[in-house]
C-alpha positions, 0 to 999 in steps of 0.5 A, a space after each residue: 393099588 388096593 387102596 385106590 380100589 377101596 376108595 373107588 368102591 367107597 365113592 360109588 357106594 356113597 353115590 348109591 346111598 344118595 340115590 337111596 335118599 333122593 329116589 325115595 323122597 322123589 317117589 313120596 313128593 311125586 304122590 303130592 304133585 308131579 312138580 314136587 320131586 324137582 325140589 330135591 335139586 334145591 339140595 345142591 345149594 346146601 352142598 355148594 356152601 359145604 364145598 366153599 366151607 370145607 373143601 380145600 384146594 389141594 397143594 402142588 397145583 402144577 398148572 399154576 404160573 411159575 410152577 414146574 410146568 415147563 420142565 415137565 417131561 413129555 407125556 406117554 402115549 395112551 393105549 387109545 384102543 383100550 381106552 376107547 373100548 372102556 368108553 364103549 363099556 361105559 356107554 353101553 352100561 349106562 344105556 342099559 342101566 338107565 332103563 331102570 330110572 327112566 322106564 321102570 315107573 311106566 312099567 310098574 304102572 301096569 301093576 295094580 295098586 302101585 303108587 308113586 311112593 312104591 315106585 320110588 322105593 322100587 328104584 331105591 332098592 336097586 340103588 341100595 343093593 348097588 351101594 352095598 355091592 360098591 362097598 365090597 368092590 375092594 375085597 372083590 378085587 382082591 380075588 378077581 381080575 378087572 376082566 373077571 369083575 366085568 364078567 360078574 357084573 354084566 352077568 348079574 345085570 343080565 339076570 336081573 333084567 331077565 327077572 324083570 322081563 318075566 315078573 308078574 308082580 310088583 315084588 318080582 320086579 323089586 327082586 329083579 331090581 335088586 339083583 340088577 343093582 348088585 351088578 351095577 354097583 360094581 361097574 363104576 369102580 371097575 371102570 374107574 380102576 381100569 382107566 387108572 391102570 391103562 392111563 399114563 399119569 400125565 394123561 389120567 385126568 383127561 382119560 377119566 374126564 372122557 370116561 365121565 363123558 361116556 357115562 353121561 352120553 349113555 344116560 342121555 341116549 338110553 331113553 332115545 335108543 330104548 323107547 322104540 323097543 318099548 313101543 314095538 315090544 312093550 315094557 316087559 319085552 323091551 327089558 328082555 331085549 335089554 337083557 341081551 346087552 349085558 348078556 353078550 358083554 358077559 360072554 365076551 369077558 368069559 372068553 377073555 378070562 378063559 383065554 387067560 386061564 385064570 380069574 385073578 
């Protein structure tokens, strides 16, 4: 219930705060050498040691031999049409969002006097806005339905990308990134909460795993799908085209919310 909403928001927020730290560090290191930013991945070794030292194995593993596995009831059938619709939203959300870390450095390079550190700070500003938005997710869900949150977040992303499209200065691009990040901060927790709502308990792990797959496929496909737009329209024009994706999704959810007659 509400506690899960708050936990999902906190999880997404900490992901965002991590992005602020490492994106900023990557920008600073890029001014030293193009190879240097890859050094941030070495922190994974420290995380591995912390996992071994501090992360306990949960009790009640039903997959262990001799547990009550044979007597478990047959799992309920999942509403697969809703599940795959959710996967599609995750895919499109990541295709859209990942144009920021992948393409913004090249777009900002067209503005005079922008260094690698400034690029890192610009992307980190978006991630910071996303983290603070995620922290507010639990309170937002107290007032809005999942569908209404999707409407809000996709509309906010569309506005942010629109600002980036027409930006004429570094500061204007950063402003657009902050607006876009504010919407993106609600995306991950809302997807996870919706997955938890529609997934039967016995299939929840499988469905959430599929959601993660859809998210990473969106990240993988983002530069492949958007590069032709950039070559044809330029970076600014491509961001205008990208803004149409969350705008159309927001319109779809506006219809859903209007048909329900309530935002809660």
